[in-house]
C-alpha angles and dihedrals in degrees: 000000000000119000131214128255117313118262118205097180140026085244128062131183128239089249091056091050092046090052093051101043109135096017118151113261095012117127121186115203127200106207100175120154124175128212111229133192109239129200111289093035096279123130130236139171129259126194115247092222096106094052088045087056099043108024096038143242142216111304112274094007118149120214114246110200109214095173093070117350101049093038134052105262087198095055123116095249135031112278094015104176112259126237119260089261094051092044091051088053090048093051089046090055095058095045101259125144132169091276097052126111107219128200116186128193140167138196093247131061095301101271094119093046089048092055092054089048090051092048089055091049091047090054095051104269124116102169090101132103135182117237105243107235094007124213092334093060092041090053093044089057088054093240121163123274132181134209131225137043123320112207113217124228112253110261142165120223127195113209121205112188123232101194092179089075091070134055130192134223092269090056093051091047087054090051090051091050091052093246097114123049106232140110127240122221122187124204101189120115119276097254091052090047091054093046095244093119142012144111100249123102088240119040136203137054136292110270117267096022125145113226112235106156112204091224090059095056093076136063117259087215103052105009088231122128114277115252115290093243090059092047090048088058092051094050097035095111091065108030094092092047114113090235136010124203116200122201139160131162099310110354096273106098087036088071090062089058091045091052093052093046088053092050087051088056103256109151102188110059126143135180124225097222098196091049119164094335085071101030098049090049091065108079090205098053108099121243128187118216102194131087 
């Protein structure tokens, strides 16, 4: 079987994608999710599918639904990672097989795209990259978009789990107790990290965590990732650690940190999928409420 364009990094530029639009065995995914305020002042998540259809998307892009299809809808928390079987069905549904080159983007700061990238990695597939700057940068450069639905080509994907790319609550607790040698990196916004804001019953961060907010990994001007030299300074305290565990509220922003750590050359990164949704629900699990 033929394969798609060669990827040399888990990050591609808008120019790279423009140059490869229409290439055989290339699938572009729009993974946008929006945070919406619900009645009662709480927050929920809305699939970006309607805006993808009406407001437009990168030409040829297929919509990847993270709210239901690329997550386990029966899981205890939003965006719970799917089983290998569910993930294979999700990949099939957007036209991806094990010879496809995948480029994924979103309309935010890349956290949703990074989550899809991480899921593919976790299920044994590395021929996937995040679009640097996402839809915002693509539009700012006045590149073409199109509206309406894009029907994926039928495909069959074989998932092979890499369980080492995930950790659970017990593992994180062992890190906090000093029984396991790993570093913790937290991708939530600074005000949530310090406990000044948040929607969880218990606020703050897991003790010993480095703050690396997903929203501060990108340039406000271009929406693209900051230069690697700058990012290396931000992550310097953990780069020499034998393992780094990234977490956030629900395992989404954590994927942005995981992407940057990977770009910086760390080869032992994992995501705590339950993140603070799970940790803060346990009254006995320690939280720190200072910056």
